[in-house]
C-alpha positions as CSV (number, residue, x, y, z in Angstrom):
1,X,15.2,86.7,3.4
2,X,13.4,89.2,1.2
3,X,15.8,91.7,-0.5
4,X,14.8,94.4,-2.8
5,X,17.3,95.5,-5.5
6,X,17.3,99.3,-5.7
7,X,19.1,101.6,-8.0
8,X,22.7,101.7,-6.6
9,X,22.9,104.2,-3.8
10,X,26.5,104.7,-2.8
11,X,28.0,104.2,0.6
12,X,31.5,104.4,2.0
13,X,30.8,101.6,4.5
14,X,32.6,98.3,4.1
15,X,30.5,95.5,2.5
16,X,28.4,93.7,5.1
17,X,28.0,96.7,7.4
18,X,24.5,97.4,8.8
19,X,23.5,100.9,8.0
20,X,21.1,103.2,9.9
21,X,17.5,103.4,8.6
22,X,17.4,105.5,5.4
23,X,14.4,107.6,4.3
24,X,15.0,106.8,0.6
25,X,14.8,103.0,1.3
26,X,12.1,103.3,3.9
27,X,12.7,103.1,7.6
28,X,11.1,99.6,7.8
29,X,14.0,98.0,5.9
30,X,17.3,96.6,7.1
31,X,20.0,98.3,5.0
32,X,23.3,96.6,4.4
33,X,26.3,97.9,2.5
34,X,27.5,95.9,-0.5
35,X,30.3,96.4,-2.9
36,X,27.7,97.6,-5.4
37,X,25.8,100.0,-3.1
38,X,23.1,99.3,-0.5
39,X,20.8,96.3,-0.2
40,X,17.5,97.0,1.5
41,X,15.9,93.9,3.1
42,X,12.2,94.3,3.9
43,X,11.4,90.8,5.1
44,X,13.4,88.3,7.2
45,X,12.9,84.8,8.5
46,X,14.6,83.1,11.4
47,X,15.2,79.3,11.1
48,X,11.9,77.5,11.7
49,X,10.0,80.7,11.9
50,X,7.7,82.5,9.5
51,X,8.6,85.3,7.1
52,X,8.2,88.7,8.9
53,X,8.5,92.3,8.0
54,X,12.1,93.3,8.9
55,X,10.9,95.9,11.5
56,X,8.9,93.2,13.4
57,X,11.7,90.7,13.5
58,X,14.3,93.3,14.5
59,X,12.2,94.4,17.5
60,X,13.1,91.2,19.2
61,X,16.5,90.6,17.5
62,X,18.4,93.9,17.4
63,X,21.2,94.4,14.9
64,X,22.8,97.7,15.5
65,X,24.0,100.0,12.8
66,X,27.8,99.6,12.3
67,X,27.6,95.8,12.9
68,X,29.5,94.0,10.2
69,X,28.1,90.7,9.0
70,X,30.6,87.9,8.3
71,X,31.2,87.0,4.7
72,X,32.1,83.6,3.4
73,X,32.8,82.4,-0.2
74,X,29.9,80.6,-1.8
75,X,31.7,78.3,-4.2
76,X,28.5,76.9,-5.8
77,X,27.3,80.4,-6.7
78,X,30.8,81.5,-7.9
79,X,31.1,78.3,-10.1
80,X,27.7,79.0,-11.7
81,X,29.0,82.4,-13.0
82,X,31.7,80.9,-15.1
């Protein structure tokens, strides 16, 4: 997954919520609400597939705005912060 950190753009959506395309992030990105703002993902890769621009992959695998992605603790990453 290719994510691009951007200056924090605020959203009131819950973290993990797919947002509609945003002209400030480019309409070719998959925008996801986070606790710190919005993450714009420009490239995605399905298991066993090649890295594709988000718009190409999403043509065949739709994720509708308002969909909330599940969140699971990642203990290895949390442990690395301490």
